[in-house]
N, C-alpha and C positions, 0 to 999 in steps of 0.2 A: 504494500500500500504506500503510495507516494504521499509525502507530507504536503499539505496545502501551503502555498506561499502566503506569507503574512501580508495583510493589507496595510498600506501606509495610512494611518488615521490622520496625520497632520500634513498630508501631501496635497498638492494641487494636481489636476489631471495631467498637466504638462510634465510633471515629475514622475509619473507612474508609467514605466515603460510598457507594461502590458495593457494599458488603457489608451494607447496612441490613437485608436480609431475615434474614441470620444473626444480627444483633444483636437483632432483634425476637424471634427464637427464644430467645435468651439471656434476655431480659426475661420472656418467658412462662414459661420453665423456672424462673427464680428465684422468680417470683410463685407458682408452683404447689408449690414446696417447702414442706413443713410447717414452721412457725416453729421448732420445736426442731431442725430439720436445716439451717436457713438462717442464713447469717452476717448479722450486723447490717449496716446501711448503712455504718457506720464501718469495720468489719472488712473488708467487701467492698472498699471503696476502698483500704484499706491493702494488701490482698492484690494487687489488680490493679496498683497502683503499684509493688509489689515486682516483679511480672512485667514491667512496662514497663521497668524498669531492667536486667532480665536479658538477657544476650547470647543466650539460647536462644529468645527471643520472635521469631516470624517471622509477620507477618500475622495476629496474633490467636491463633496456635497455639504451644503449647509444643513445641519440637523435642526435648525430652527424653522426653516421654510421648505426644505427639500430640494432646493435648486442646486444646479452646478454653479459654484461661486464664480467661475471664470466667465460664464454666460451672463450672470447678473452684473458683474463688474463692467461688462462691455457697454451696458446701456446707461445713458445719462438719467433716464427716468426711473431707474431701479435703485433701491437702497437696502441697507442692512436691516433685517427685521428686528435685530436686537436693539438697535438704537432708535428705530422708528422715525428716522429723518434722513435726508440726503447725506451722503458720505461727508 
């Protein structure tokens, strides 16, 4: 019986090598967003790093709302459910 690989609880999708298909979806999603709805590269990184430090991150998913944090961070109109306000 093979041992199951450990899931990285505090990782983003882009850091999980066996989840690259999901991260490719994130990149396509972000690229398809109209510029006025998409966060800048700097804001996107700031947001995903805030999620990475959060105890509710579990394998790229926010355990407060169930979203992929990298998709949520891509949209200007989305926010962290824990703080109930824009980033």
